[in-house]
C-alpha positions in Angstrom: 13.9 -1.3 -5.2 11.3 -0.1 -2.6 10.6 -2.2 0.4 7.3 -4.0 -0.3 6.9 -5.1 3.3 6.9 -8.8 2.3 3.7 -10.8 1.8 0.4 -9.3 3.1 -1.1 -12.6 4.0 1.8 -15.1 4.4 1.0 -18.8 4.3 3.4 -21.3 5.5 4.9 -23.4 2.7 4.5 -20.8 0.0 7.3 -18.7 -1.5 7.8 -15.2 -0.1 7.1 -13.5 -3.4 3.7 -15.2 -3.9 0.6 -13.1 -3.6 -0.1 -9.5 -2.7 2.7 -7.5 -1.0 2.1 -5.7 2.2 2.8 -2.4 0.3 0.0 -3.2 -2.2 -2.4 -4.1 0.6 -1.5 -0.8 2.5 -1.9 1.2 -0.8 -5.3 -0.4 -1.4 -6.5 0.5 2.1 -5.3 4.0 1.7 -7.0 4.3 -1.7 -10.3 3.4 -0.1 -10.0 6.4 2.2 -8.7 8.7 -0.6 -11.6 7.9 -2.9 -14.2 8.0 -0.1 -13.1 11.4 0.9 -12.0 12.6 -2.5 -9.1 14.5 -0.7 -9.3 17.3 -3.3 -8.0 15.0 -6.1 -10.9 15.9 -8.4 -11.4 12.3 -9.4 -7.9 11.9 -11.0 -7.1 8.2 -10.6 -3.4 8.5 -11.3 -3.0 11.1 -8.5 -5.1 8.9 -6.1 -2.9 5.9 -6.8 0.2 7.9 -6.4 -1.0 9.2 -3.0 -2.0 5.7 -1.9 1.4 4.3 -2.6 3.1 7.3 -0.8 0.9 6.5 2.2 1.8 2.8 1.9 5.5 3.6 1.8 5.2 5.8 4.9 3.4 3.0 6.7 6.1 0.5 5.9 8.8 3.0 6.9 7.1 3.7 10.2 6.6 -0.1 10.7 10.3 -0.8 10.1 11.3 2.0 12.6 9.4 0.3 15.4 
């Protein structure tokens, strides 16, 4: 299973799995940039989502290395 980075917005007293993961948050932020700049994807949503999660995975990996 991929490292999801844990909760994006942790709240004391809530379970760790509750809410949006950091991976989902990062992917959403990357998707905004991808869609805004179209990045040569030609409006293909599946490709945009795939690229967004690749970016999110790279961000989590970089974060874990530091």
